[in-house]
C-alpha positions, 0 to 999 in steps of 0.5 A: 911506555905511552901505549896511546902513542904508536911510536912508543909502542913500536919502540917496544917492538923487538922483532916479534910478530905481536906485542908481548902480553903475559903475567910478567908484562902485567906485573911490570905495568902494575909495579914498575921497578919491582923484582919477583919470583913467581909460579903460576899453577891452577890459575893462582899466582904464588910469589916466592920472592918480592921486592918493590922499590916503592914498598908496594905489595905484590899485585893481586890475581884480580889486578893481574887478570885486569891488566892482562885483559887490558894488554890483550886489548892493546895487543889487538888494537896495535897488531896492525903496527907490528904487521906493518913492521914485518912487511915494510921494506927495510930502512936502507931499501926505503932510503934507496927508493927515495933517493932514486925517486928524487934523483930522477925528479919523480913525483913521490906519490908515483914512486916505488917507495910511496907505492910500497908503503901504501900497499902495506898500509892498505893491507894492515889498516889502522883500526878506527877509534882510539886505543883502549883505555884502562877502566 
């Protein structure tokens, strides 16, 4: 997933109201394709099983914590997109609104479709600036 491309981020949208962030998402980002069993207790990560197709060792607590901090920043930045998804009319309804606007010869900027999308975009504006980058 290219986190600097909102389309890729939204393809990760599974109906939750936020971008998922957790130890599992951090490990998946740090060691793609790895499989593991882990427990987290007292702020420590204990690997019970670890397999990485590239032969890499499990990520350290410091690596996981840094990745969690980065993913949390991404979650905050892209929250507008998740919030928009929850409030946009569904795709069939949008197509119906567009069809009626075109069929009636209506200027699209004056259509119900455009106004409903505009209302959601104004309610959840895209943040200014670029998405966070890994340090």
